[in-house]
C-alpha positions, 0 to 999 in steps of 0.5 A: 525391483532393480535400482533403475526400475525404482528410479524410473518409478520415482520419476514417473510419480513425480511427473504425475504429481507435478501434472496434477498440481499444474492441472489443479492450479491452472491457469495460475502458477503451481506451488512447484514453481511459485517460489521462483517467480516475482510476486506479481507473477506468483499471484496474478491480479485476476487470481487475487480478485477472485480471492476477494470475491470468495474471501478465501486467500492462500496463506502464502499470499497473506503472509506476503501481504501482511509483511511489515519490514523495519524502515530506517528514516534518512537524516534531515527534515524532509517529509517522507513518503507515507506509503509504498507505491507509485506517484500518480499525480500532484494536484493543487487546490485551495492552497493545498498540495495533494500528492497521490500514491497508488498502492498495488496488491503487491505493495507493502500496505503499512503506512507511516508518518511523513513528519514528526508532530502531534495528531490533531484528528483521525477522522473516518470519512465513511462511504463518501467522496472526499469532503463531498468534492471528490469528483473533481479530484483525478485520483478519485475518478475511478473510485465510486464510494471509497472508505477513507480515514484522514489523519491530520498532523500538526507541525511547526511548519503547518498542518500535514494530512495523510488520507487513507483510501480503500478501493471498492474491492477492499474496504477496511482501514486500520488507524494506529494513532489517536488524537493528541498523540505525539508521533515521530517521522517514519512511525507506523500510523495505519494500514489499508487492506489490499489495493488502495490509495494514499494522499499526502496533503501539504501546505503550499510552502512545501516543495515536492521532490518526486514526480509522477511515475516515481516509486516511493517507500514508506518511511524512507523516500523523501517526497517534499521539503520546506516545512520548518521543524524544530 
């Protein structure tokens, strides 16, 4: 067999393999091009939701989802974002400001402490609305019975709470801190599985630095100031 014939046979074999891979993974990206795509196009939402139903995930996606990069908190005493995601609202009720951050399937899902302090409480809210009044909160209207954990942090400027909320599709939360533990600004405090919401609860003395639609990063983006921290 001549060199030209070998080359043609090799190219034909490659094309056949590419066609098979495309057919197997259609309508989703095949492994041949996946690495060149952004995460949102590499793993479309419909595909991820299908994995949730079957509880079978591709290992490349799991490696990406479970990433936990180091973060360097900026200097100063500003409160930092507890999660990666997009700010969806800031609501005030009974003297508390609720800053809501929505996480997508492609966001990093490890949460960090917004401030230095002592953990007062780590409470599992179970399959229920927030304190029995969640129907009145905009960030819970699309969630029927989300599992929640609420981490309360005592600081010199008052109590701060980080509320971890799952979606209906993914209902597991891990808390990595315990009651009585002293934690640092930007420290890892927990993780939520897949799409979810994180709510930062602040005293009214805090002044927000972010607005609806802003992108924030856990342990790095200042989101509020005004709490005195010694």
